[in-house]
N, C-alpha and C positions, 0 to 999 in steps of 0.2 A: 052490564058487566063487560069487562075487557080482558082478553087473555094475551099472553106474550109467548112467542116461540123463538128459540135460538135458531138462526139460519146461517148459511154460508153460501157464497157463490165464487166462481173462479174468474179471475181477471188477469190477463197477461202472465198466466202460470202461477199466480199467487192466490191463496185462499183468503177471501175477505169475509170477516165475521160480522154478524149483525143481529138485529131483533126485528121480528115481524109482530106488530101489534094489531090484534083483530077484534072487531066487535063480535058479540056472541051470536048475532043474527047470521043466517045461513050464507047465501051468496048466489051468484057471483057478486063480489063487492067492489065498489069504487076504492081507489087506493092512491097514496102519495108516496113517492120516493123522497126522503128527506136528505139533503146534501149538506154536509157540515162546512163550517168556515175554515179560515186559514190556521196554520199551526198544527202541532201534533195533538189533535183532539180526537176523542173517542166518539162512539155512536150517540152519546147524549150531548156532545159538544163540550166535553169537559177536558181541561188541560190540567196537568199536575199542580199548577199554581193558581188555577182559576176554574172553578166548577160552574160553568154557564148553565148547563142542564136545559137549554132552550129546546132542543129537538125532542127530548124526553117529554117535556110539557106539551109540545105540539102534538106528538104522536098519541099521547093519552087522551088529549082533548078531542082530537078528530075521531078516534076510535069510539069514544063515548057517544059520538053523534053519527055512528054508522059508517065511518070511513077508515079503512085499514091504512097502515103506514109501515114502511121499512126505514130503519136508520142503521148506520153501519160504522165500524171503526175504520178510520183512514188507514191506508197502507202503512204497515210498520208501527201501528199504534194498537193498544189493547190486545185483542186476540187475532188481529189480522196479520198475515205474513207480509214480508217485504221490509225495506229499509226506508223509513220516512225521510231521512236526510238526503237520499239520492233520488227521491221521487219528484217529478216535475208537475207543473200545472196540468199538462195534457195527459200525463199518467192518471191524474185524479179524474179527468174527464172520462178516460177509458174505464176506470173503476165504476164511476156512476152509470155509464152505459151498460156495463155488465149487471149492475144492480137493477137497472130498469128492465133488462131482458128477463132476469129472475122473477121480478114482480109480475110482469105481463104473462109469464108462463105458469104462474102459481094457480093451482086448481080452484082456489076460492076467490080469485080476483078476476074481474071483468077487464080484459085487455083494452077495451074501447073506452074505459073510464079511469085511466091512470094519468096522474099529474106529477110534475116535478116541483119541489119546493127547495130553494137554496138560500142559505144565509151567508152574506159576505162573499168569500170565495165560492161558496156553493151557488150563489146567484150568478156568478160568472160562468160556472159550469153548466147550470141550467140554460143560460142564454146560448152558450156554445152548442149544446145538444139540440135545442129547439131549432137553431139556425141550420144545423146539419140535417134536419128532417126527422129527428127522433119521433117515434110513434107515441105521442102523448096527447092528452086532451086539453092541456094548458100548462102554464108555468107560473109559479109565484116567486118573486124576487124580494127578499128581505134584505135591506141595506145593500142594494145592488148598485153597480156603477155603469156609466155610459161614457167612460173615458179610459185612456190607456193606463196601465199600471204605473208607468213612470209619473204621469200626471197625478194619479192618486197619491203616490208617495210624497210628491212635492207639496200637495195640498195638506196632507197630514202633518208634514214638518212645520208648515206655517201655523197650523192650529196648536200643535204641541208647544212650539216656541212661544206663541202668544200667551198660553195658559200656564207657563212655568212660574213657580212660586219659590220663595225662600232662597236657600243656599244655591240651588241649581241656577236660578235666575241671576243671582249675584256673581257666581263663578263665570257664567257665560259673558256677562258684561265686563267683568274684571279682565278676563283673558282675551277679550275682543274676538270671541268665536262667532263666526257667521254660520249659523245652523244650516242655512240653505246651501251655502257653498260646500260645507263639509259633507252634506248629504249627496250633493251632485258628484263629488269625488268618489263616494262609495258606489253610487249608481254606475258611474263610468268604469270603476274597477270590476263590478259584477258583469257588465257587458263584455269586458275584455277577457273575462275568465273562461276557462274551458273545463274546469273540474265540476263535478256534480255537487261537491260539498267542500267547504274549507272553513277554517276558524278565523274569526275576526279578533284581532289583537291577541291571538293565541289563546283565547278564552272561550268565547261564545261560538257555537257552531252555526253555520249559515247554509241553508239549502240553496246553493248557487244556481242549480238547474231550475228549480222552481222560481227563483227570483228573476232569472233571465227571461223565462217564459211569461211570467206575470208582467214584467216591465214592458215586454214587447206586444202583449195582447191588448187589443182595443175592442171591447164589446160593441162599441158604436158601429163597427163595420159589420157585425153580425145581426144587429137588431132589425134592420130592414128586411132581413131574410126570414124572420119568424112568421109563421103562418097560423099559429094557434093563439088563443086568448092569453093575455098577460095581466097579472096583478102585481103591482110594485108598491112596497111600503118601506118608508125610511123615516127615522126619527128626526125631529128638528134639532136635537142636541147631539147628533152623531158627529164625532170629531175624527172619524176614520174614513167616512164616505160623505162627500158634500151632498147635502139634501137637494141642491140644485140639479143633481143628476136626474131627478124625476122629470123636470121640465125638458131636459135634453132627450130623455126616453120618449116623451110624448111627441116629440118631433120626428123621431127615428122609427118608432114602431108603427107599422102600417095596418096591423090587425086590431081586433078589439082590445083596448088598453084601458085599464083602470089604475089610478094611482092615488096614494095618500101620504102626506107628510104629517106625522103624528106629533103633536106638541109635547115637548119635554121628554121625548123618548130618545135613548142613547143607542150606540152601535150594538150593545149587548141586549137590546130589546127591553130595557127596563125604564121605568119612570124615574126621572131625576129632576127635581124642582130647582136644585142649586146650579152652580156653574159646572158645565160638563168637563171633566178632566179624567185622564187615565187613572189618577190616584183614587178615584171613588169607585172603581170597578169592583173591588173586593167587598165594599159595603153594598153595592147594588145587587150582587148575585145572591144576597141573603133574601131578596124579595123574589116573587114569581115574575115571569115576563108580563108585560103590560097586557091586560085583558082585551084591550081594543084590537090588538094584533090577532089574537085567537078568534075573536068575533068576526073581524073583517075577512080573514082567510076562510072560515067556515061558511059564511054567507056567500062569498064569491064562488067557492066550490059547489055549494048547493045550487046556485043559479046556473053554473055551467052544466051540472048534471041534469037539471030540469030542461035546459035547452037541448041537450043531447037526447033525452028521452022523448022529446017531441019531434025529433027529426025522423 
């Protein structure tokens, strides 16, 4: 059996709301802080337009196997205080650090057996915290990167342009639009900006502060500093993060490192046997996340816990 408790912790003067998922067994328990991906997503990693639910599935699975988990609403999302649109990447790092302190101090948690698990942006945050010496037993990187945010955006643009279909592809060809040059103009504009938030073409809001920090942050510089075990998992059909990042991580990370490229898995951690495109995300989320991810994460955590119990 698994139980859930509403929790909250303070970060930078804001109240961050979340959920602690606990096994029924006593304690002290091993635990994982689950760090969400990019965008205005809640503790379950759900966006208003796309209900990914990945962190909910992971929390429940781990707790059924004796490992507690905390997941939380990002700043300015769900029940958490603050303004998402003026929050930067390193503000999100600060919030995750506060969540880690809360988890380590909890009466039912063993502070020596606490791990970080981050998905997408969350993987960047876990990397940063581990490199800064956060007191954790290990980190899990789902769809993580080992290159600068600017390079990630450029790679994404190439994948999206390559996979365009129908009217969009026809218009780009007709109007002779160079997708990569257009993107570079936007990146340069963001770099020059000083506002925390502005509107793109007077319509869509952009968290310029987050984008500036994301573009400038290169996790490859932090990875050699990590001193705890690392598990990295990326899908072969991820079109938001280049799966080749796994090989780069293997060169950079100097500690115990295990990595897996899962066949036919996408950025949102689902199995997709067809061509990977953003257009299929809404169909993909109707399925649970790929079971191989859950099994790999659980087995790796159990091995790390066995190693620590023998020390």
